[in-house]
N, C-alpha and C positions, 0 to 999 in steps of 0.2 A: 437439454433435448437437441437432436444434429436440428444443421439444416437441413438436411432430408428425408428425414422423417417429419416436420415440419409443412414441408412442402404437399409430402405423402398427405398428408392426414387432414388440412385446409384441399385439399383438390380430389380426396375423397366428398370432403361434406360439402364441395359447391356438387360433385355428381348426383353426390342424397338430393341435394337441394333439388338440381333436375329432372328429375327421377321422380320427386311426387307435386311437383309441380307436373306433370306428363302424365302420371297415374290421378292425380285427382283434382285438375283442372277443373273441367265441370259441376264440382262442389266447391269448389275456396270463394266461385267470386263475390259471396255476400261476405267473408270473413278479407278476403283484402279489399273490400267496397269500409267494407269498415276503418282496416287500420289506414286506409291515406284519407279517412275523411277525420279519425282521429283523431289523424296530425296532421291533419288541412286544420283541426281547432282547436286543439290543444294551447296554441300561443289566447287563447281569448281567455279558455277555462281560467290559464296562470296569470290575466290581463283583473279576471273577477276574483282570482285568489288574490290580489293585492290591494283590491277594492273592500278587505273586509269578507266576506262569504266563504264557507267551511266549503271543502272542494266537490263534494256530493254537491249541496247546493248549489253550482256551478255548471256541476253536469247536469244539474236535471234541466238546469236552464237552458240548457246550449240543445240540449236533442229535443226540450219541447218544440224550442222554437223551428229550429233542426228540420224536423219530422212534417211542422207548420207551412214551413215554406217550401218542401218538398211536395204534400196535401195539394198545394194552392196552384205550383208547375201542372201537378200530373191532371190534373180536373180542367184544367185554361188550357198549358199551355199545347203538353203534348194533342190534343183534337185539334188543333191547327196547323199544326206543325204536318201532322199527317196527311189533313187534307191540303195544305201548303204541295204538299210532296204529293200528290196524286194530279193535281192539275198541272202544274210542273213538268210531267214526265206526256203529259196528252195536253202544251200547248207548246210544246222545244222544236217539234219539226218546222211549227209557221216561222219562230223566232226565231232557228237558225235560218231558213227561207229569205227573212226579211233581210238578215245580213247577209248574205252573200250577193240578192239579189240588191241591194245599197252598194255595195266593193263595187262589183261590175255597175252601179252609176258613176259613183264617186272615186273611187282611183285612178290616178293620175295614172297616165298611159303608159309613163315608166318604171311605175311598181308593176302592172300587168305584165310588161319586156321580159323587166327583169325576171317576174317568177318564169313564164316561157320559159325563159335560159338560161335556168333554175330546174327545171322541169317540178318544177315547185306550182306550175300550174290550177286552177283551178276545176274539180269537172263542170262539165254544162247544164250538166240538169243540178239544180238544186235541191231540186226535193229531191233528193238520190241523198245529197250528201243528208240531210234533215233526219233522212228516214237512217239512214245507218246512226247516225250521229244517236237520232231522239232516243233510238232501240236498246243503244251502247249504254247511255247516262242512265235512261230507263231502267232495265234490269238491272245495274248496278242502285240505283237507289232502292230498287223492292227489295235485292236482295239483302241491303243491308237496315232495311227498314225489319225488311220478317226475321234478318238471321239475329239484327239487334234483341226483337223481342224472345226469338227464342234463347240465344245466350243468356241475357238477363233474366231471369228468371222472378217472375214479381213476388210473387208468393214470398220464396226465400231473403230475397231484398224487401221488400218489405216488414217481416220482422225475424230475421234474422240480423240484418242488418245494424239496425237501433242496438240488438244489446248485443252487437263485439262492440259497436262505438262508444256503447255507455259504459262497458267498463274496462275498454284500453284507454277512454276518456278521465276517470276515476282511475283509472291505478296506472298513470302513466307517468309522475317521479316515482313511485311505488319500485315500477316493472324496471328506470332507465337506473338507481340506485340498485336495487338486486343482480343488474347484468353489471355493471361495474364492479359489482364486490368477487365477479368469478375474474375480471381482471388477472393473470399469469403479475405478480408485483410487479415481473422485474421490466415489464415490457410498458406498466399499470399506462404512464406517460404517455410514452412513445400511443400506444392505442390508442387514448383519450383526444390527443391530438387528431389523428384521422375520423375516428368518432364527429366532431368539429366539424373537421372538413368537410366531410359525408353530409352532415346537419347541415351545415351551409348551403353548399347544395345541393341539395334538395329543399330547400325550405325554400333558396330562390327559386326554385322551379315547382314545386307546389304550392306553395303557399304564393309568395310576389306573382309568377307569371302567371299560376290558375287564377290570385284574384285580378289581374293585367285581362285575361281574358272572359273573362267573364263584366268586368265595365265597360273594353271593346263590343261586347259581343248587344249588350244592353243596347250602346250607345248607337253603331252601326245600324242593330232593327229597328227603332223607334227614329231614327231621321230618316231610315232610306221610305218608313211608315210614312211619315209627314212630306215627304217631299211626290209622293203616289206611287211607287216603284213596285211594279207590281212581285208577287213575290218576296214582298224588304223584307219580313220577320225571320224567313228562312235562310235569307240572304245574309243580313247579317249577323245572323248567331254561329250562320256556317265560318264566316268572314273571322265574327272575334273565337271561338272554339279554335280556329287554324293558326290562332296567333300563337296557340302555344311552343309552336315554332319559330323563328322571328326571320318576319320578312318576309314567310309564304304565306298569311291572313291573309296578309295587306295585296299582295300581287293577285293568290288566287278571288279573294274579293271580289277586289277592286274592280279585273278585267271581267268577271262573270256580269258586277251590276253596269262595268258601265256600258256592255254588249248587251245588256237586257233593257238600257235605259237606251240604246241605240237603236234596238231593233222594239222598241214600242214607243217612243217619245216622237221618232225622227221626223217631220225635221222640223220641230221644234225645239233650239236648242239653249233655251233657258232650262231647262229640267236636267240635261244631258249633263251640263257645265257646276248642276246643285251635287246633282250621283258626283264627279268627283273630288269637285268641292268638300264633301260628307267624308272622303275619306282621307285629302291631305288636311283633312284636321281633324282626324282618329291619326293618322300619323303624328303628327305636333304632339296630339297631346301625351301619345302614348313614347315617345323618345325624349319628352323633356320633363315628364311630368310623374306620369306612372311608372314606368319604368326605373329612370335613376334612383324613385324612392322606395318603391316598394323589392325591385328584383339589385340592384344596384351592381356589382361587382361580382357578388357572390356564384354565377351558374357554373363557370368555369368551366364548362364544353361545349364541343363546337355544332353548330347547327347539323353539320353535312354528318355527323358521329351519334345525334339523337336523332334524326333522322332515320340512319339506323337500325340505333336503337330500338324502336317504333316497329318500324314491318319486319324487322326479325322477330322480338319477341311478338309480334303481333302472330306473326305470320305458325308462330312454335308456337302456341296456348294460348290462341282467341284473346278476346276480352279482358280475359286476369293478367295474358298476358302485357296489353299498352296498357293496363295501373300496373304492373313490374317496369315497365322498359324506362323508366325514367326517377327512380332511387336507385336501379341495376345501373341503369347507368351511370348517373352521375358517383354511382362508386367505388365500380371501374374504375372511371376518370380519375377519380383520387388517389385510390389506390395505382394506380397507374404511374401515376406524377410524384408521388412518395416509392414509389422501384428505381425511377428514373435519376430523381435525387438520391438514389442511394450509391445508384452503378454510377453517375459522376461524383462520386466523391471517393470511389472504391480505388482499390487496387487497378483491378479489373480494364476500367481506364488508365488508369492515369499511371500505369506502371508502377517496373520496384522503384522502393528511394532510390538515392542513390549512393555511391560506394566512397563513405567520407577517404576522401587522402590522406597516404598516411604524410603525418607532418613529418618533415624534414629537422634532420637530425645536426647543430649546428659540431663538426671538431673543435675539441681541445688544443688550444696553442700548446706544445711545449713547453 
């Protein structure tokens, strides 16, 4: 098969995949979620197999524990988060008003004059700022909440997703072996190497960074609740979830928490300092223990490319696109690096080989 026919085949396969996602996106969520969760839990099944359990028994144990944990989260966590989102939207105007008044009272004159010269002067009416910002954020939160409940079909997730996890987790190794048998023998080693690189990149994100997000979310939530910060559960879990993109979760969560602490605790300085220390400790734990141990150097993707993939796939395919954004971004990154390596080793980059100079012949003396 010529290079042109190979490129045509894979381009047609990509278009077919995009068309299927676009047409079937509304019904694919439980299947994609089951596939992602099965990939996340496959190392646990392998570990139980090494301990002597059959694959079927390991799958049943993992699925039972996962369903139990998920049910507890639904019963305990979702009502609390729903209540905090509603109360946060109601109280947000007052918090923003407090922050604007605090800035007007405590900010140094040079900063106020700098804002005046930069045409960044705060509006005179803090209530107007609070009302507009609160209305925008409340609309966003309510749309995300209601849209999430509409997209995530609860019945299909609770019924179909566990079935998909069971079959995918039980048959994972057999499926990998079957797909490996379909590889063209001439390029099997190259394709296996690419698949291994893609697996390492996806494992770094889905398994490694996903575990980091869960640990940080739990730490931030419990620590902020212990300090007494209002909506500490909501803010902590959001900060942990956003840690999926490096530095974004800590910056947004830290800024939101410190702003909330200033609006609620001022002029008490100790609780505000404790909130800042919590995020400093979280970043220290992530940078020195969690990420080196769980993620390491396997990601190989720039955070900007990751954010673009999340926004692009989320915009095109909704929540299903968000689930597929990281695996596809990892695969594209590996393929692009492979293509770049091939280009740098090709004659297109290196140019034609040098023409050897003809050897000089010596004339024989008569």
